[in-house]
N, C-alpha and C positions, 0 to 999 in steps of 0.2 A: 445666378441660376440655382446654385446649391441651396442658398438661403430660402429661395422661393419654394423649393421642394420640401425643405425641412418645415417650413410654415404650413404647407399643405398637409404633410404627415401629422403635424401637431394638431391642426384643425380637425382632421379626420379622427384622431384619437380622442379629442375632446367631445366630438359629436357622438362617438360610440359610448364613451363614459356617461355623458349626459342622458343618452337614450336608455342606458341600463338603469341609471338611478331613477329616472322618471317612471319607467315601466315597473320597477320594483315597488316604488311608493304607491303607484296606482293599484297594483295587485294587492298590496297590503290593505289599502283603504277599502277596496271592493269586497274582499273576503272578510275583513273585519266587520263591516256593516252588515253583510249578509248573515254572518253567524250571530252578531249582536241582536239583530232583529228577530232571527228565528229562535235562538236559544235564550237570549237575554242575559247571558253571563259574560262579564268582562274578561275573565281569565281565559275562557275558551275562545273568545273573540280575538284576544291578543295572540294566543298560540296559533289559531287558524290563520290569522293575518300574516304571522311570521312564516308559516309554512307556505302560504301563497306567494310571499315575496321571494322565498328561496326557490320555489318552483319556477317563478318567472325569471329569476337569474339563470337557472339552468337552461330554460328555453332560449333566452337571449344569447347565452354562450354557445349553444348548439347552432343557432342561426348564424352567428359570427363565424364559427368554424366552417360551416357549409359555404358561406360567402367567400371566405379566404381560400378554400380548396378550389372553388370554381375559378377565381381570379388566378390562382397559381397554375391551374391546368391551362388556361388560355395563354398565360405568359410563357409557359414552357413550350406550348405548341407554336406560338409566334417565334420564339427564339430558334426552335428546331427548323421551322420553315425558312427563317432568315438565313440560317447556316447552310441550308440546302439550296439557297438561291431562288426559292419560290416567291419571295416577297422582296419587292424593291424598297430601298430605304426611303423612296419618295412616295410610297403608297401604290397600291395596286400590284399587278403582276409585272415582271420585267418584260420588256419587248423581246421578241425572238431575235436571235443573232443571225445576221445575214453574212455569209461568207462569199466573197467575190473570187471567182476563178479567173486568174489572168494568164 
């Protein structure tokens, strides 16, 4: 069970890293060609492409932080509800307790 969770975490990390790399390369190429076509200078195109890639890295990092904070908030709410007895470990809400008066 633990190995399965570690593999899932590893795959999630690889997906995030791959997405970051692909988005940075895409941003570099798009900005590079836009500047190259409009200005015609290779140096300016390289500089603009690098700035585009750095900007995309910052956007991806911001999106990752937002996603993690949402997941963390849901997890802490779930744990709090579980401690208060609002959530059954089997899913849904726990059945009401019936006390018999004998």
